[in-house]
Structures are given as C-alpha cells and as structure tokens.
C-alpha positions as CSV (number, residue, x, y, z in Angstrom):
1,X,-81.3,67.3,-22.5
2,X,-84.0,65.3,-20.9
3,X,-84.9,64.3,-17.5
4,X,-87.4,61.8,-16.8
5,X,-88.9,59.1,-14.6
6,X,-89.2,58.9,-10.3
7,X,-85.7,59.0,-8.3
8,X,-85.9,56.7,-5.0
9,X,-84.6,58.1,-1.7
10,X,-82.8,54.8,0.4
11,X,-84.6,54.4,3.5
12,X,-82.2,50.8,4.4
13,X,-80.6,48.2,2.2
14,X,-83.8,47.1,0.9
15,X,-86.8,49.9,1.2
16,X,-87.0,53.7,-0.2
17,X,-88.9,56.5,-0.8
18,X,-90.1,57.3,-4.5
19,X,-93.5,58.3,-5.9
20,X,-95.7,56.8,-9.0
21,X,-93.4,58.4,-11.7
22,X,-93.6,56.1,-14.8
23,X,-91.3,58.2,-17.2
24,X,-93.5,57.7,-19.8
25,X,-94.0,61.7,-20.6
26,X,-90.2,62.3,-20.5
27,X,-89.5,59.1,-23.2
28,X,-92.1,60.1,-25.4
29,X,-90.6,63.4,-25.7
30,X,-87.3,62.4,-26.0
31,X,-88.3,60.0,-29.2
32,X,-89.9,63.1,-30.6
33,X,-86.8,64.7,-30.1
34,X,-85.2,62.5,-31.7
35,X,-87.8,62.4,-34.5
36,X,-87.4,65.7,-35.1
37,X,-83.3,64.9,-35.9
38,X,-82.0,66.8,-32.3
39,X,-79.6,65.1,-29.9
40,X,-80.6,63.9,-27.0
41,X,-79.1,63.1,-23.7
42,X,-81.6,61.0,-21.2
43,X,-81.4,61.4,-17.4
44,X,-83.2,58.7,-16.5
45,X,-84.8,57.4,-12.7
46,X,-85.5,53.8,-12.5
47,X,-88.3,52.9,-15.3
48,X,-90.0,49.9,-17.0
49,X,-88.9,51.1,-20.6
50,X,-86.8,50.4,-23.4
51,X,-84.6,53.4,-23.7
52,X,-85.4,55.8,-27.1
53,X,-82.8,54.2,-29.6
54,X,-80.2,57.2,-30.8
55,X,-80.2,58.4,-27.0
56,X,-77.4,59.0,-24.9
57,X,-78.6,57.2,-21.4
58,X,-77.7,58.6,-18.5
59,X,-79.5,55.8,-15.3
60,X,-79.3,57.6,-12.3
61,X,-81.5,56.5,-8.6
62,X,-81.2,58.8,-6.1
63,X,-81.7,62.7,-5.9
64,X,-78.3,63.3,-5.6
65,X,-77.6,61.3,-8.6
66,X,-79.7,63.2,-10.8
67,X,-78.6,66.5,-9.1
68,X,-74.9,65.4,-10.4
69,X,-75.9,64.4,-13.6
70,X,-78.2,67.5,-15.2
71,X,-74.9,69.8,-13.3
72,X,-72.5,67.8,-15.7
73,X,-74.4,67.9,-18.8
74,X,-76.4,71.5,-18.7
75,X,-73.5,73.1,-20.1
76,X,-73.3,71.4,-23.1
77,X,-76.9,71.1,-23.9
78,X,-79.1,73.7,-26.0
79,X,-83.1,72.8,-24.0
80,X,-82.8,71.1,-20.9
81,X,-86.3,69.7,-20.3
82,X,-86.8,68.9,-16.7
83,X,-89.6,66.1,-17.0
84,X,-88.4,64.0,-13.8
85,X,-90.5,63.4,-11.0
86,X,-87.3,63.8,-8.1
87,X,-88.2,63.3,-4.6
88,X,-88.7,66.6,-2.5
89,X,-87.6,64.7,0.6
90,X,-85.3,62.1,1.7
91,X,-84.3,59.8,4.8
92,X,-82.1,62.0,7.1
93,X,-80.5,58.6,7.6
94,X,-80.1,55.6,5.9
95,X,-79.8,52.5,7.8
96,X,-77.2,50.2,7.2
97,X,-78.8,47.3,7.8
98,X,-82.5,45.9,7.3
99,X,-84.8,48.0,9.4
100,X,-86.6,44.9,11.5
101,X,-90.0,44.9,12.5
102,X,-91.3,45.3,16.2
103,X,-94.6,44.3,17.4
104,X,-96.1,47.2,18.9
105,X,-93.7,50.1,18.1
106,X,-94.1,52.9,15.8
107,X,-91.6,53.8,13.6
108,X,-90.7,57.4,13.0
109,X,-88.9,58.6,9.9
110,X,-87.1,62.0,10.0
111,X,-87.2,63.4,6.1
112,X,-84.7,66.0,5.1
113,X,-85.2,68.4,1.9
114,X,-83.6,66.9,-1.0
115,X,-80.9,69.7,-3.2
116,X,-83.6,71.7,-5.7
117,X,-82.2,70.7,-9.1
118,X,-84.4,73.6,-10.8
119,X,-83.8,76.1,-8.3
120,X,-80.1,75.2,-8.3
121,X,-79.6,75.6,-12.2
122,X,-77.4,79.4,-12.8
123,X,-79.3,81.9,-13.3
124,X,-76.8,83.0,-16.5
125,X,-77.3,80.4,-18.6
126,X,-77.0,79.9,-22.4
127,X,-79.5,76.9,-22.8
128,X,-83.4,76.8,-22.5
129,X,-84.8,75.2,-19.3
130,X,-88.3,73.7,-19.1
131,X,-89.6,72.7,-16.1
132,X,-92.7,70.8,-15.1
133,X,-95.4,70.6,-12.5
134,X,-97.4,68.0,-11.4
135,X,-100.3,69.3,-9.4
136,X,-103.1,68.0,-7.3
137,X,-105.0,71.3,-6.6
138,X,-104.7,75.1,-7.8
139,X,-103.0,74.2,-11.3
140,X,-102.4,77.5,-12.8
141,X,-101.0,79.6,-9.0
142,X,-98.4,77.2,-8.5
143,X,-97.2,76.7,-12.0
144,X,-96.8,80.2,-12.3
145,X,-95.3,80.1,-8.8
146,X,-92.7,77.4,-9.8
147,X,-92.2,79.3,-13.5
148,X,-91.0,82.6,-11.3
149,X,-89.4,80.7,-8.5
150,X,-87.2,78.2,-10.4
151,X,-86.3,80.8,-13.0
152,X,-87.8,78.6,-15.6
153,X,-88.5,79.5,-19.5
154,X,-91.2,78.0,-19.5
155,X,-93.4,75.5,-17.6
156,X,-95.3,72.5,-18.5
157,X,-98.5,71.8,-15.6
158,X,-100.5,69.2,-15.4
159,X,-103.8,68.1,-13.1
160,X,-102.6,64.7,-12.0
161,X,-105.5,64.1,-9.4
162,X,-107.3,62.3,-12.2
163,X,-107.3,59.0,-12.6
164,X,-107.5,58.7,-16.7
165,X,-104.4,61.0,-17.4
166,X,-100.9,62.1,-16.6
167,X,-99.2,59.9,-13.7
168,X,-99.2,56.1,-15.2
169,X,-101.0,56.9,-17.8
170,X,-100.2,56.6,-21.7
171,X,-102.5,59.8,-22.1
172,X,-102.0,63.6,-20.7
173,X,-103.0,67.1,-20.9
174,X,-100.7,70.0,-20.3
175,X,-101.2,73.3,-20.4
176,X,-97.4,75.5,-20.8
177,X,-97.0,78.8,-19.2
178,X,-94.3,81.1,-20.4
179,X,-92.1,84.1,-18.7
180,X,-94.0,86.5,-21.4
181,X,-97.3,85.3,-19.9
182,X,-98.4,83.5,-22.8
183,X,-100.1,80.1,-22.5
184,X,-101.2,77.3,-24.0
185,X,-103.3,74.4,-23.9
186,X,-102.8,70.8,-25.4
187,X,-105.9,69.0,-25.0
188,X,-106.1,65.4,-24.1
189,X,-104.0,63.2,-26.3
190,X,-101.3,60.4,-26.3
191,X,-98.3,61.5,-24.5
192,X,-96.5,60.3,-27.9
193,X,-98.7,63.5,-30.0
194,X,-98.3,65.8,-26.8
195,X,-94.8,65.1,-26.9
196,X,-94.2,66.4,-30.7
197,X,-96.3,69.1,-29.8
198,X,-94.3,70.3,-26.6
199,X,-90.6,69.3,-28.8
200,X,-92.2,72.0,-31.7
201,X,-92.8,74.6,-29.2
202,X,-89.9,74.0,-26.8
203,X,-87.5,74.6,-30.6
204,X,-89.6,77.8,-31.4
205,X,-89.3,79.2,-27.9
206,X,-85.5,79.0,-28.1
207,X,-85.4,80.3,-31.6
208,X,-87.4,83.3,-30.4
209,X,-85.2,84.1,-27.6
210,X,-81.7,83.5,-30.1
211,X,-83.5,86.1,-32.7
212,X,-84.4,88.4,-29.7
213,X,-80.6,88.3,-28.3
214,X,-79.3,89.3,-32.1
215,X,-81.1,92.3,-33.1
C-alpha cells in the first residue's frame, strides 16, 4: 500500500492550505511495484497524474481522510509506503462562506496539529512501514529522529531545498536509513529509476524480517 501526493486543509469553500508535493515519487513507486507483480493499493491526495493501470486507487483530500483510509486498509497489506506529504497543521475552524477581503484589516488564521498518521500506527503489526522524510536542513539528524519517533522500519530521506531534485521535479536523490543502523544512498536519477530500486529494497527488507521471525 502506497500513499502519495499532498493533502488540502480547507480554510473556506474556495481556499485551502497545502504543499508543493506533486505525487510523482509515490506514483512512480506504485508503477514499479506493479511491474514487479505486486498488488498495489494507492491512497492519493489531489494530483495531476494518471493513476497507474492495475492499482486500486483511493482518492482523498484532507489529512483526516488520509488518516482514515490508511487505518482501514493497512491491516491487509504487507508493506506500507508512506510517501504522501500530509499536512502537519490545519485551520482550527473552517468558514462556511468565502472569507471576504477587508481593506487595512489583518486576518489571523489559527492552526492546530493534524493527526499524525505514522505515529498512530500500531506498535505490534505484521506489515513493514516505510516512512519518508523531506528535509531542508540536517537531513540525517532529522531522518533518524523520525525513524525512531514514528517507529518506522526504514525511512527514505531527501533534501527538498534543492531546485534540481525532489519536490515537483522528475528527478530525486535519496538516502535510506534502516533501524539496524545501516544506510543506503541512491544517487540522483529519475524518480522512476529510483522507484525501481526502492521497491527492491522494501521487498528485501521484508524478506529479511520474515526470515528472522522463522528462525
């Protein structure tokens, strides 16, 4: 199961808070998994991408919808790839009508934390959890902190401060951090090529974990 794209947190009927995620990395992982003959459930926020043929697509908009979809379907998966850029905050209240502009009047928007999908996953689970860390600074430190605090099995980190890779780009460069302290770097390449490498790593990691449990 793969999550992809951004979420949109409504302010009023015509405005929302979101982020620059294009969904390209998550969709590329879904396509690579399908090519390797895996069954794929793709939970996607709003993107301008055609759904991969053969994937079960579940469309969501808000972080609450993403939270609900993940918890409904995660128990049935073997690998959960949390690639979506889920909003960390949302407006405390949503206006039922469009907020009108008032000259020389400031507008303060109160934000509250969204529900943390990764942190909410059960500690005792049968499926592998892959987290993603999009960082602008201290990539290794922040990725390792997220790996530990969110109880991921591995985490894929990338530097989104670069203009030539990452968010909205067709290329990426990532470092994978594992719970046993190992790490693996994939040099800058197309997201489709990186996705193929990641799918192999995810599958191998799950096989190793299953082998340990049967010993």
